[in-house]
Biotite code that builds the C-alpha atoms (Angstrom):
import biotite.structure as struc

atoms = struc.array([
    struc.Atom([89.137, 247.097, -136.308], chain_id="A", res_id=1, res_name="UNK", atom_name="CA", element="C"),
    struc.Atom([89.552, 247.776, -132.593], chain_id="A", res_id=2, res_name="UNK", atom_name="CA", element="C"),
    struc.Atom([87.083, 250.623, -132.822], chain_id="A", res_id=3, res_name="UNK", atom_name="CA", element="C"),
    struc.Atom([84.578, 248.368, -134.590], chain_id="A", res_id=4, res_name="UNK", atom_name="CA", element="C"),
    struc.Atom([84.743, 245.683, -131.905], chain_id="A", res_id=5, res_name="UNK", atom_name="CA", element="C"),
    struc.Atom([84.534, 248.346, -129.204], chain_id="A", res_id=6, res_name="UNK", atom_name="CA", element="C"),
    struc.Atom([81.382, 249.754, -130.787], chain_id="A", res_id=7, res_name="UNK", atom_name="CA", element="C"),
    struc.Atom([79.830, 246.290, -130.844], chain_id="A", res_id=8, res_name="UNK", atom_name="CA", element="C"),
    struc.Atom([80.384, 245.701, -127.139], chain_id="A", res_id=9, res_name="UNK", atom_name="CA", element="C"),
    struc.Atom([79.253, 249.200, -126.174], chain_id="A", res_id=10, res_name="UNK", atom_name="CA", element="C"),
    struc.Atom([76.079, 248.602, -128.186], chain_id="A", res_id=11, res_name="UNK", atom_name="CA", element="C"),
    struc.Atom([75.462, 245.324, -126.335], chain_id="A", res_id=12, res_name="UNK", atom_name="CA", element="C"),
    struc.Atom([75.947, 247.032, -122.963], chain_id="A", res_id=13, res_name="UNK", atom_name="CA", element="C"),
    struc.Atom([73.555, 249.840, -123.882], chain_id="A", res_id=14, res_name="UNK", atom_name="CA", element="C"),
    struc.Atom([70.989, 247.447, -125.313], chain_id="A", res_id=15, res_name="UNK", atom_name="CA", element="C"),
    struc.Atom([71.002, 245.230, -122.234], chain_id="A", res_id=16, res_name="UNK", atom_name="CA", element="C"),
    struc.Atom([70.877, 248.282, -119.984], chain_id="A", res_id=17, res_name="UNK", atom_name="CA", element="C"),
    struc.Atom([67.765, 249.447, -121.835], chain_id="A", res_id=18, res_name="UNK", atom_name="CA", element="C"),
    struc.Atom([66.148, 246.021, -121.550], chain_id="A", res_id=19, res_name="UNK", atom_name="CA", element="C"),
    struc.Atom([66.660, 245.757, -117.793], chain_id="A", res_id=20, res_name="UNK", atom_name="CA", element="C"),
    struc.Atom([65.929, 249.410, -117.083], chain_id="A", res_id=21, res_name="UNK", atom_name="CA", element="C"),
    struc.Atom([62.667, 249.465, -119.047], chain_id="A", res_id=22, res_name="UNK", atom_name="CA", element="C"),
    struc.Atom([61.478, 245.914, -118.373], chain_id="A", res_id=23, res_name="UNK", atom_name="CA", element="C"),
    struc.Atom([62.377, 245.604, -114.703], chain_id="A", res_id=24, res_name="UNK", atom_name="CA", element="C"),
    struc.Atom([61.534, 249.257, -114.250], chain_id="A", res_id=25, res_name="UNK", atom_name="CA", element="C"),
    struc.Atom([58.018, 248.493, -115.484], chain_id="A", res_id=26, res_name="UNK", atom_name="CA", element="C"),
    struc.Atom([57.700, 245.796, -112.808], chain_id="A", res_id=27, res_name="UNK", atom_name="CA", element="C"),
    struc.Atom([58.888, 248.189, -110.100], chain_id="A", res_id=28, res_name="UNK", atom_name="CA", element="C"),
    struc.Atom([56.599, 251.017, -111.231], chain_id="A", res_id=29, res_name="UNK", atom_name="CA", element="C"),
    struc.Atom([53.655, 248.629, -111.405], chain_id="A", res_id=30, res_name="UNK", atom_name="CA", element="C"),
    struc.Atom([54.328, 247.454, -107.848], chain_id="A", res_id=31, res_name="UNK", atom_name="CA", element="C"),
    struc.Atom([54.767, 250.931, -106.390], chain_id="A", res_id=32, res_name="UNK", atom_name="CA", element="C"),
    struc.Atom([52.065, 252.847, -108.244], chain_id="A", res_id=33, res_name="UNK", atom_name="CA", element="C"),
    struc.Atom([48.834, 250.913, -107.928], chain_id="A", res_id=34, res_name="UNK", atom_name="CA", element="C"),
    struc.Atom([49.385, 248.224, -110.563], chain_id="A", res_id=35, res_name="UNK", atom_name="CA", element="C"),
    struc.Atom([48.723, 250.732, -113.328], chain_id="A", res_id=36, res_name="UNK", atom_name="CA", element="C"),
    struc.Atom([50.541, 248.700, -115.968], chain_id="A", res_id=37, res_name="UNK", atom_name="CA", element="C"),
    struc.Atom([49.319, 245.239, -115.007], chain_id="A", res_id=38, res_name="UNK", atom_name="CA", element="C"),
    struc.Atom([50.758, 241.970, -116.258], chain_id="A", res_id=39, res_name="UNK", atom_name="CA", element="C"),
    struc.Atom([49.827, 242.727, -119.859], chain_id="A", res_id=40, res_name="UNK", atom_name="CA", element="C"),
    struc.Atom([51.470, 246.127, -119.726], chain_id="A", res_id=41, res_name="UNK", atom_name="CA", element="C"),
    struc.Atom([54.695, 244.744, -118.261], chain_id="A", res_id=42, res_name="UNK", atom_name="CA", element="C"),
    struc.Atom([54.835, 242.033, -120.925], chain_id="A", res_id=43, res_name="UNK", atom_name="CA", element="C"),
    struc.Atom([54.369, 244.632, -123.644], chain_id="A", res_id=44, res_name="UNK", atom_name="CA", element="C"),
    struc.Atom([57.160, 246.794, -122.215], chain_id="A", res_id=45, res_name="UNK", atom_name="CA", element="C"),
    struc.Atom([59.592, 243.870, -122.406], chain_id="A", res_id=46, res_name="UNK", atom_name="CA", element="C"),
    struc.Atom([58.556, 243.090, -125.971], chain_id="A", res_id=47, res_name="UNK", atom_name="CA", element="C"),
    struc.Atom([58.667, 246.704, -127.099], chain_id="A", res_id=48, res_name="UNK", atom_name="CA", element="C"),
    struc.Atom([62.096, 247.438, -125.632], chain_id="A", res_id=49, res_name="UNK", atom_name="CA", element="C"),
    struc.Atom([63.528, 244.315, -127.276], chain_id="A", res_id=50, res_name="UNK", atom_name="CA", element="C"),
    struc.Atom([62.006, 245.401, -130.589], chain_id="A", res_id=51, res_name="UNK", atom_name="CA", element="C"),
    struc.Atom([63.372, 248.930, -130.199], chain_id="A", res_id=52, res_name="UNK", atom_name="CA", element="C"),
    struc.Atom([66.885, 247.684, -129.422], chain_id="A", res_id=53, res_name="UNK", atom_name="CA", element="C"),
    struc.Atom([66.877, 245.332, -132.415], chain_id="A", res_id=54, res_name="UNK", atom_name="CA", element="C"),
    struc.Atom([66.050, 248.223, -134.711], chain_id="A", res_id=55, res_name="UNK", atom_name="CA", element="C"),
    struc.Atom([68.591, 250.457, -132.934], chain_id="A", res_id=56, res_name="UNK", atom_name="CA", element="C"),
    struc.Atom([71.667, 248.219, -132.648], chain_id="A", res_id=57, res_name="UNK", atom_name="CA", element="C"),
    struc.Atom([70.825, 245.111, -134.676], chain_id="A", res_id=58, res_name="UNK", atom_name="CA", element="C"),
    struc.Atom([73.084, 246.249, -137.511], chain_id="A", res_id=59, res_name="UNK", atom_name="CA", element="C"),
    struc.Atom([75.932, 246.993, -135.081], chain_id="A", res_id=60, res_name="UNK", atom_name="CA", element="C"),
    struc.Atom([76.149, 244.084, -132.651], chain_id="A", res_id=61, res_name="UNK", atom_name="CA", element="C"),
    struc.Atom([73.258, 241.880, -133.693], chain_id="A", res_id=62, res_name="UNK", atom_name="CA", element="C"),
    struc.Atom([71.272, 242.995, -130.631], chain_id="A", res_id=63, res_name="UNK", atom_name="CA", element="C"),
    struc.Atom([71.791, 239.788, -128.699], chain_id="A", res_id=64, res_name="UNK", atom_name="CA", element="C"),
    struc.Atom([71.303, 241.612, -125.345], chain_id="A", res_id=65, res_name="UNK", atom_name="CA", element="C"),
    struc.Atom([71.121, 238.157, -123.769], chain_id="A", res_id=66, res_name="UNK", atom_name="CA", element="C"),
    struc.Atom([73.977, 235.767, -122.850], chain_id="A", res_id=67, res_name="UNK", atom_name="CA", element="C"),
    struc.Atom([71.809, 232.753, -123.698], chain_id="A", res_id=68, res_name="UNK", atom_name="CA", element="C"),
    struc.Atom([71.209, 234.147, -127.195], chain_id="A", res_id=69, res_name="UNK", atom_name="CA", element="C"),
    struc.Atom([74.924, 234.756, -127.681], chain_id="A", res_id=70, res_name="UNK", atom_name="CA", element="C"),
    struc.Atom([75.574, 231.152, -126.667], chain_id="A", res_id=71, res_name="UNK", atom_name="CA", element="C"),
    struc.Atom([72.703, 230.045, -128.899], chain_id="A", res_id=72, res_name="UNK", atom_name="CA", element="C"),
    struc.Atom([74.401, 231.665, -131.873], chain_id="A", res_id=73, res_name="UNK", atom_name="CA", element="C"),
    struc.Atom([77.623, 229.904, -130.879], chain_id="A", res_id=74, res_name="UNK", atom_name="CA", element="C"),
    struc.Atom([75.845, 226.546, -130.642], chain_id="A", res_id=75, res_name="UNK", atom_name="CA", element="C"),
    struc.Atom([74.495, 227.221, -134.145], chain_id="A", res_id=76, res_name="UNK", atom_name="CA", element="C"),
    struc.Atom([77.957, 227.963, -135.506], chain_id="A", res_id=77, res_name="UNK", atom_name="CA", element="C"),
    struc.Atom([77.140, 231.590, -136.249], chain_id="A", res_id=78, res_name="UNK", atom_name="CA", element="C"),
    struc.Atom([79.598, 233.256, -133.876], chain_id="A", res_id=79, res_name="UNK", atom_name="CA", element="C"),
    struc.Atom([83.205, 232.512, -132.986], chain_id="A", res_id=80, res_name="UNK", atom_name="CA", element="C"),
    struc.Atom([84.226, 231.224, -129.565], chain_id="A", res_id=81, res_name="UNK", atom_name="CA", element="C"),
    struc.Atom([86.491, 234.247, -129.016], chain_id="A", res_id=82, res_name="UNK", atom_name="CA", element="C"),
    struc.Atom([83.507, 236.595, -129.149], chain_id="A", res_id=83, res_name="UNK", atom_name="CA", element="C"),
    struc.Atom([81.494, 234.918, -126.408], chain_id="A", res_id=84, res_name="UNK", atom_name="CA", element="C"),
    struc.Atom([83.239, 236.430, -123.372], chain_id="A", res_id=85, res_name="UNK", atom_name="CA", element="C"),
    struc.Atom([83.268, 240.058, -124.637], chain_id="A", res_id=86, res_name="UNK", atom_name="CA", element="C"),
    struc.Atom([79.598, 239.835, -125.639], chain_id="A", res_id=87, res_name="UNK", atom_name="CA", element="C"),
    struc.Atom([78.464, 238.334, -122.346], chain_id="A", res_id=88, res_name="UNK", atom_name="CA", element="C"),
    struc.Atom([80.648, 240.654, -120.260], chain_id="A", res_id=89, res_name="UNK", atom_name="CA", element="C"),
    struc.Atom([79.129, 243.672, -121.997], chain_id="A", res_id=90, res_name="UNK", atom_name="CA", element="C"),
    struc.Atom([75.615, 242.354, -121.437], chain_id="A", res_id=91, res_name="UNK", atom_name="CA", element="C"),
    struc.Atom([76.217, 241.694, -117.745], chain_id="A", res_id=92, res_name="UNK", atom_name="CA", element="C"),
    struc.Atom([77.742, 245.144, -117.225], chain_id="A", res_id=93, res_name="UNK", atom_name="CA", element="C"),
    struc.Atom([74.713, 246.766, -118.844], chain_id="A", res_id=94, res_name="UNK", atom_name="CA", element="C"),
    struc.Atom([72.272, 244.699, -116.768], chain_id="A", res_id=95, res_name="UNK", atom_name="CA", element="C"),
    struc.Atom([74.010, 245.380, -113.455], chain_id="A", res_id=96, res_name="UNK", atom_name="CA", element="C"),
    struc.Atom([74.285, 249.108, -114.169], chain_id="A", res_id=97, res_name="UNK", atom_name="CA", element="C"),
    struc.Atom([70.581, 249.270, -115.029], chain_id="A", res_id=98, res_name="UNK", atom_name="CA", element="C"),
    struc.Atom([69.642, 247.483, -111.808], chain_id="A", res_id=99, res_name="UNK", atom_name="CA", element="C"),
    struc.Atom([71.864, 249.896, -109.901], chain_id="A", res_id=100, res_name="UNK", atom_name="CA", element="C"),
    struc.Atom([70.077, 252.882, -111.408], chain_id="A", res_id=101, res_name="UNK", atom_name="CA", element="C"),
    struc.Atom([66.710, 251.349, -110.524], chain_id="A", res_id=102, res_name="UNK", atom_name="CA", element="C"),
    struc.Atom([67.938, 250.912, -106.958], chain_id="A", res_id=103, res_name="UNK", atom_name="CA", element="C"),
    struc.Atom([68.853, 254.603, -106.788], chain_id="A", res_id=104, res_name="UNK", atom_name="CA", element="C"),
    struc.Atom([65.464, 255.631, -108.177], chain_id="A", res_id=105, res_name="UNK", atom_name="CA", element="C"),
    struc.Atom([63.278, 253.198, -106.209], chain_id="A", res_id=106, res_name="UNK", atom_name="CA", element="C"),
    struc.Atom([65.049, 252.499, -102.924], chain_id="A", res_id=107, res_name="UNK", atom_name="CA", element="C"),
    struc.Atom([62.009, 251.010, -101.205], chain_id="A", res_id=108, res_name="UNK", atom_name="CA", element="C"),
    struc.Atom([61.451, 248.246, -103.749], chain_id="A", res_id=109, res_name="UNK", atom_name="CA", element="C"),
    struc.Atom([62.820, 244.930, -102.494], chain_id="A", res_id=110, res_name="UNK", atom_name="CA", element="C"),
    struc.Atom([63.308, 242.844, -105.647], chain_id="A", res_id=111, res_name="UNK", atom_name="CA", element="C"),
    struc.Atom([63.896, 245.498, -108.358], chain_id="A", res_id=112, res_name="UNK", atom_name="CA", element="C"),
    struc.Atom([62.064, 243.254, -110.799], chain_id="A", res_id=113, res_name="UNK", atom_name="CA", element="C"),
    struc.Atom([64.167, 240.161, -110.121], chain_id="A", res_id=114, res_name="UNK", atom_name="CA", element="C"),
    struc.Atom([62.744, 236.963, -111.613], chain_id="A", res_id=115, res_name="UNK", atom_name="CA", element="C"),
    struc.Atom([61.356, 234.742, -108.866], chain_id="A", res_id=116, res_name="UNK", atom_name="CA", element="C"),
    struc.Atom([59.439, 231.482, -109.360], chain_id="A", res_id=117, res_name="UNK", atom_name="CA", element="C"),
    struc.Atom([55.871, 231.431, -108.127], chain_id="A", res_id=118, res_name="UNK", atom_name="CA", element="C"),
    struc.Atom([54.792, 228.091, -109.592], chain_id="A", res_id=119, res_name="UNK", atom_name="CA", element="C"),
    struc.Atom([57.402, 225.820, -107.995], chain_id="A", res_id=120, res_name="UNK", atom_name="CA", element="C"),
    struc.Atom([61.085, 225.265, -108.810], chain_id="A", res_id=121, res_name="UNK", atom_name="CA", element="C"),
    struc.Atom([60.568, 222.410, -111.282], chain_id="A", res_id=122, res_name="UNK", atom_name="CA", element="C"),
    struc.Atom([57.752, 224.155, -113.134], chain_id="A", res_id=123, res_name="UNK", atom_name="CA", element="C"),
    struc.Atom([59.762, 227.360, -113.369], chain_id="A", res_id=124, res_name="UNK", atom_name="CA", element="C"),
    struc.Atom([62.862, 225.566, -114.642], chain_id="A", res_id=125, res_name="UNK", atom_name="CA", element="C"),
    struc.Atom([61.024, 223.541, -117.297], chain_id="A", res_id=126, res_name="UNK", atom_name="CA", element="C"),
    struc.Atom([59.032, 226.572, -118.422], chain_id="A", res_id=127, res_name="UNK", atom_name="CA", element="C"),
    struc.Atom([62.187, 228.697, -118.757], chain_id="A", res_id=128, res_name="UNK", atom_name="CA", element="C"),
    struc.Atom([63.798, 225.985, -120.893], chain_id="A", res_id=129, res_name="UNK", atom_name="CA", element="C"),
    struc.Atom([60.766, 225.822, -123.194], chain_id="A", res_id=130, res_name="UNK", atom_name="CA", element="C"),
    struc.Atom([60.342, 229.592, -123.449], chain_id="A", res_id=131, res_name="UNK", atom_name="CA", element="C"),
    struc.Atom([64.047, 230.060, -124.207], chain_id="A", res_id=132, res_name="UNK", atom_name="CA", element="C"),
    struc.Atom([63.907, 227.313, -126.814], chain_id="A", res_id=133, res_name="UNK", atom_name="CA", element="C"),
    struc.Atom([61.074, 229.000, -128.694], chain_id="A", res_id=134, res_name="UNK", atom_name="CA", element="C"),
    struc.Atom([62.720, 232.417, -128.416], chain_id="A", res_id=135, res_name="UNK", atom_name="CA", element="C"),
    struc.Atom([65.978, 231.099, -129.894], chain_id="A", res_id=136, res_name="UNK", atom_name="CA", element="C"),
    struc.Atom([64.084, 229.114, -132.515], chain_id="A", res_id=137, res_name="UNK", atom_name="CA", element="C"),
    struc.Atom([62.436, 232.313, -133.724], chain_id="A", res_id=138, res_name="UNK", atom_name="CA", element="C"),
    struc.Atom([65.718, 234.235, -133.593], chain_id="A", res_id=139, res_name="UNK", atom_name="CA", element="C"),
    struc.Atom([67.596, 231.638, -135.640], chain_id="A", res_id=140, res_name="UNK", atom_name="CA", element="C"),
    struc.Atom([64.880, 231.629, -138.265], chain_id="A", res_id=141, res_name="UNK", atom_name="CA", element="C"),
    struc.Atom([64.575, 235.409, -138.708], chain_id="A", res_id=142, res_name="UNK", atom_name="CA", element="C"),
    struc.Atom([68.158, 236.569, -138.157], chain_id="A", res_id=143, res_name="UNK", atom_name="CA", element="C"),
    struc.Atom([71.001, 236.911, -140.636], chain_id="A", res_id=144, res_name="UNK", atom_name="CA", element="C"),
    struc.Atom([74.055, 235.107, -139.300], chain_id="A", res_id=145, res_name="UNK", atom_name="CA", element="C"),
    struc.Atom([74.254, 236.245, -135.685], chain_id="A", res_id=146, res_name="UNK", atom_name="CA", element="C"),
    struc.Atom([72.615, 239.575, -136.464], chain_id="A", res_id=147, res_name="UNK", atom_name="CA", element="C"),
    struc.Atom([69.067, 240.275, -135.344], chain_id="A", res_id=148, res_name="UNK", atom_name="CA", element="C"),
    struc.Atom([68.207, 242.845, -137.970], chain_id="A", res_id=149, res_name="UNK", atom_name="CA", element="C"),
    struc.Atom([65.816, 243.424, -140.828], chain_id="A", res_id=150, res_name="UNK", atom_name="CA", element="C"),
    struc.Atom([62.379, 244.884, -141.401], chain_id="A", res_id=151, res_name="UNK", atom_name="CA", element="C"),
    struc.Atom([60.437, 242.196, -139.556], chain_id="A", res_id=152, res_name="UNK", atom_name="CA", element="C"),
    struc.Atom([63.054, 240.742, -137.183], chain_id="A", res_id=153, res_name="UNK", atom_name="CA", element="C"),
    struc.Atom([62.279, 243.256, -134.462], chain_id="A", res_id=154, res_name="UNK", atom_name="CA", element="C"),
    struc.Atom([58.555, 242.593, -134.670], chain_id="A", res_id=155, res_name="UNK", atom_name="CA", element="C"),
    struc.Atom([58.986, 238.815, -134.671], chain_id="A", res_id=156, res_name="UNK", atom_name="CA", element="C"),
    struc.Atom([61.475, 238.675, -131.800], chain_id="A", res_id=157, res_name="UNK", atom_name="CA", element="C"),
    struc.Atom([59.917, 241.454, -129.717], chain_id="A", res_id=158, res_name="UNK", atom_name="CA", element="C"),
    struc.Atom([56.503, 239.887, -130.266], chain_id="A", res_id=159, res_name="UNK", atom_name="CA", element="C"),
    struc.Atom([57.809, 236.517, -129.115], chain_id="A", res_id=160, res_name="UNK", atom_name="CA", element="C"),
    struc.Atom([59.229, 238.057, -125.945], chain_id="A", res_id=161, res_name="UNK", atom_name="CA", element="C"),
    struc.Atom([55.918, 239.779, -125.189], chain_id="A", res_id=162, res_name="UNK", atom_name="CA", element="C"),
    struc.Atom([53.899, 236.646, -125.949], chain_id="A", res_id=163, res_name="UNK", atom_name="CA", element="C"),
    struc.Atom([56.064, 234.431, -123.751], chain_id="A", res_id=164, res_name="UNK", atom_name="CA", element="C"),
    struc.Atom([56.059, 236.990, -120.959], chain_id="A", res_id=165, res_name="UNK", atom_name="CA", element="C"),
    struc.Atom([52.269, 237.049, -121.065], chain_id="A", res_id=166, res_name="UNK", atom_name="CA", element="C"),
    struc.Atom([52.085, 233.278, -120.752], chain_id="A", res_id=167, res_name="UNK", atom_name="CA", element="C"),
    struc.Atom([55.058, 232.467, -118.519], chain_id="A", res_id=168, res_name="UNK", atom_name="CA", element="C"),
    struc.Atom([55.403, 235.573, -116.395], chain_id="A", res_id=169, res_name="UNK", atom_name="CA", element="C"),
    struc.Atom([53.017, 234.503, -113.624], chain_id="A", res_id=170, res_name="UNK", atom_name="CA", element="C"),
    struc.Atom([54.815, 231.151, -113.232], chain_id="A", res_id=171, res_name="UNK", atom_name="CA", element="C"),
    struc.Atom([58.544, 231.734, -113.691], chain_id="A", res_id=172, res_name="UNK", atom_name="CA", element="C"),
    struc.Atom([58.891, 235.423, -114.451], chain_id="A", res_id=173, res_name="UNK", atom_name="CA", element="C"),
    struc.Atom([59.617, 234.553, -118.105], chain_id="A", res_id=174, res_name="UNK", atom_name="CA", element="C"),
    struc.Atom([63.221, 235.697, -117.967], chain_id="A", res_id=175, res_name="UNK", atom_name="CA", element="C"),
    struc.Atom([64.739, 233.759, -120.895], chain_id="A", res_id=176, res_name="UNK", atom_name="CA", element="C"),
    struc.Atom([67.809, 235.894, -120.239], chain_id="A", res_id=177, res_name="UNK", atom_name="CA", element="C"),
    struc.Atom([70.544, 235.329, -117.611], chain_id="A", res_id=178, res_name="UNK", atom_name="CA", element="C"),
    struc.Atom([71.636, 238.978, -117.720], chain_id="A", res_id=179, res_name="UNK", atom_name="CA", element="C"),
    struc.Atom([68.099, 240.280, -117.188], chain_id="A", res_id=180, res_name="UNK", atom_name="CA", element="C"),
    struc.Atom([67.853, 238.072, -114.081], chain_id="A", res_id=181, res_name="UNK", atom_name="CA", element="C"),
    struc.Atom([71.391, 238.513, -112.772], chain_id="A", res_id=182, res_name="UNK", atom_name="CA", element="C"),
    struc.Atom([71.396, 242.320, -112.623], chain_id="A", res_id=183, res_name="UNK", atom_name="CA", element="C"),
    struc.Atom([68.357, 242.794, -110.347], chain_id="A", res_id=184, res_name="UNK", atom_name="CA", element="C"),
    struc.Atom([69.230, 239.659, -108.327], chain_id="A", res_id=185, res_name="UNK", atom_name="CA", element="C"),
    struc.Atom([72.719, 240.907, -107.484], chain_id="A", res_id=186, res_name="UNK", atom_name="CA", element="C"),
    struc.Atom([71.664, 244.437, -106.611], chain_id="A", res_id=187, res_name="UNK", atom_name="CA", element="C"),
    struc.Atom([68.603, 243.377, -104.582], chain_id="A", res_id=188, res_name="UNK", atom_name="CA", element="C"),
    struc.Atom([70.194, 240.288, -102.997], chain_id="A", res_id=189, res_name="UNK", atom_name="CA", element="C"),
    struc.Atom([67.560, 237.843, -104.314], chain_id="A", res_id=190, res_name="UNK", atom_name="CA", element="C"),
    struc.Atom([70.023, 235.109, -105.271], chain_id="A", res_id=191, res_name="UNK", atom_name="CA", element="C"),
    struc.Atom([68.438, 231.893, -103.998], chain_id="A", res_id=192, res_name="UNK", atom_name="CA", element="C"),
    struc.Atom([66.824, 230.819, -107.283], chain_id="A", res_id=193, res_name="UNK", atom_name="CA", element="C"),
    struc.Atom([69.108, 232.678, -109.680], chain_id="A", res_id=194, res_name="UNK", atom_name="CA", element="C"),
    struc.Atom([70.555, 229.378, -110.921], chain_id="A", res_id=195, res_name="UNK", atom_name="CA", element="C"),
    struc.Atom([67.247, 228.614, -112.662], chain_id="A", res_id=196, res_name="UNK", atom_name="CA", element="C"),
    struc.Atom([67.508, 231.718, -114.803], chain_id="A", res_id=197, res_name="UNK", atom_name="CA", element="C"),
    struc.Atom([71.123, 231.046, -115.725], chain_id="A", res_id=198, res_name="UNK", atom_name="CA", element="C"),
    struc.Atom([70.936, 227.318, -116.511], chain_id="A", res_id=199, res_name="UNK", atom_name="CA", element="C"),
    struc.Atom([67.468, 226.977, -118.070], chain_id="A", res_id=200, res_name="UNK", atom_name="CA", element="C"),
    struc.Atom([67.819, 229.638, -120.817], chain_id="A", res_id=201, res_name="UNK", atom_name="CA", element="C"),
    struc.Atom([71.176, 228.193, -121.895], chain_id="A", res_id=202, res_name="UNK", atom_name="CA", element="C"),
    struc.Atom([69.683, 224.704, -122.163], chain_id="A", res_id=203, res_name="UNK", atom_name="CA", element="C"),
    struc.Atom([66.742, 226.098, -124.118], chain_id="A", res_id=204, res_name="UNK", atom_name="CA", element="C"),
    struc.Atom([68.897, 227.945, -126.647], chain_id="A", res_id=205, res_name="UNK", atom_name="CA", element="C"),
    struc.Atom([71.106, 224.863, -127.061], chain_id="A", res_id=206, res_name="UNK", atom_name="CA", element="C"),
    struc.Atom([68.033, 222.780, -127.943], chain_id="A", res_id=207, res_name="UNK", atom_name="CA", element="C"),
    struc.Atom([66.962, 225.271, -130.610], chain_id="A", res_id=208, res_name="UNK", atom_name="CA", element="C"),
    struc.Atom([69.933, 224.612, -132.872], chain_id="A", res_id=209, res_name="UNK", atom_name="CA", element="C"),
    struc.Atom([69.173, 221.005, -133.960], chain_id="A", res_id=210, res_name="UNK", atom_name="CA", element="C"),
    struc.Atom([65.497, 221.852, -134.427], chain_id="A", res_id=211, res_name="UNK", atom_name="CA", element="C"),
    struc.Atom([66.250, 224.801, -136.679], chain_id="A", res_id=212, res_name="UNK", atom_name="CA", element="C"),
    struc.Atom([68.782, 222.756, -138.666], chain_id="A", res_id=213, res_name="UNK", atom_name="CA", element="C"),
    struc.Atom([66.250, 219.942, -139.068], chain_id="A", res_id=214, res_name="UNK", atom_name="CA", element="C"),
    struc.Atom([63.772, 222.380, -140.631], chain_id="A", res_id=215, res_name="UNK", atom_name="CA", element="C"),
    struc.Atom([66.046, 224.649, -142.665], chain_id="A", res_id=216, res_name="UNK", atom_name="CA", element="C"),
    struc.Atom([69.108, 222.467, -143.182], chain_id="A", res_id=217, res_name="UNK", atom_name="CA", element="C"),
    struc.Atom([72.581, 223.963, -143.471], chain_id="A", res_id=218, res_name="UNK", atom_name="CA", element="C"),
    struc.Atom([71.158, 227.411, -144.208], chain_id="A", res_id=219, res_name="UNK", atom_name="CA", element="C"),
    struc.Atom([70.150, 227.691, -140.554], chain_id="A", res_id=220, res_name="UNK", atom_name="CA", element="C"),
    struc.Atom([73.047, 226.290, -138.552], chain_id="A", res_id=221, res_name="UNK", atom_name="CA", element="C"),
    struc.Atom([76.380, 224.696, -139.255], chain_id="A", res_id=222, res_name="UNK", atom_name="CA", element="C"),
    struc.Atom([79.315, 223.277, -137.371], chain_id="A", res_id=223, res_name="UNK", atom_name="CA", element="C"),
    struc.Atom([82.709, 223.225, -139.034], chain_id="A", res_id=224, res_name="UNK", atom_name="CA", element="C"),
    struc.Atom([85.233, 220.453, -138.659], chain_id="A", res_id=225, res_name="UNK", atom_name="CA", element="C"),
    struc.Atom([88.121, 221.905, -136.651], chain_id="A", res_id=226, res_name="UNK", atom_name="CA", element="C"),
    struc.Atom([90.677, 220.110, -138.840], chain_id="A", res_id=227, res_name="UNK", atom_name="CA", element="C"),
    struc.Atom([89.328, 220.395, -142.381], chain_id="A", res_id=228, res_name="UNK", atom_name="CA", element="C"),
    struc.Atom([87.130, 223.462, -141.996], chain_id="A", res_id=229, res_name="UNK", atom_name="CA", element="C"),
    struc.Atom([84.331, 221.600, -143.739], chain_id="A", res_id=230, res_name="UNK", atom_name="CA", element="C"),
    struc.Atom([80.815, 220.959, -142.471], chain_id="A", res_id=231, res_name="UNK", atom_name="CA", element="C"),
])
């Protein structure tokens, strides 16, 4: 059992590392090498790496690779409270390590792909809430329990990430993921607006639960009574 849990948390660390390394790395490469990727290319990299990680580790850890998603599954009653800290710790370790590697590879880049608002604080915050809500809404509707896995789950979730990055990237950076923002922010020192990318995604994933339940009923989300164990 210990080995099984260990594998889950290693998978989450690797998956989040891949997300930050590829996604933020795409931003850095685009900045340093003549904007070869462009906004569309960067958005596609984020979507594709999420899709790849879902197909790679979805059957192991559920491929949350996002603290807000882990909390979203908890809000929906799909994951136990005791699992939250190990999941999120693994994700943060992976994100920080990836940002550290990017720093070693691209020492001259100032932000390392950190998410920074360009459309105003309020606009960025509201947009991150909405984007995170739709991301979690899709995840809850295509996942099995707290596991992002299945033939089309990777396409649906990765496609949503790419779509939202295309739309929201120029305004807020379209993080939707506290770990993705925290890693580059810590390593590069861009911490002034980090709170947006921690608070807003959590609020967004919390809002997704009642909406999913309203549409799908108990099959989507449930909350057990702590005394009786009944819904």
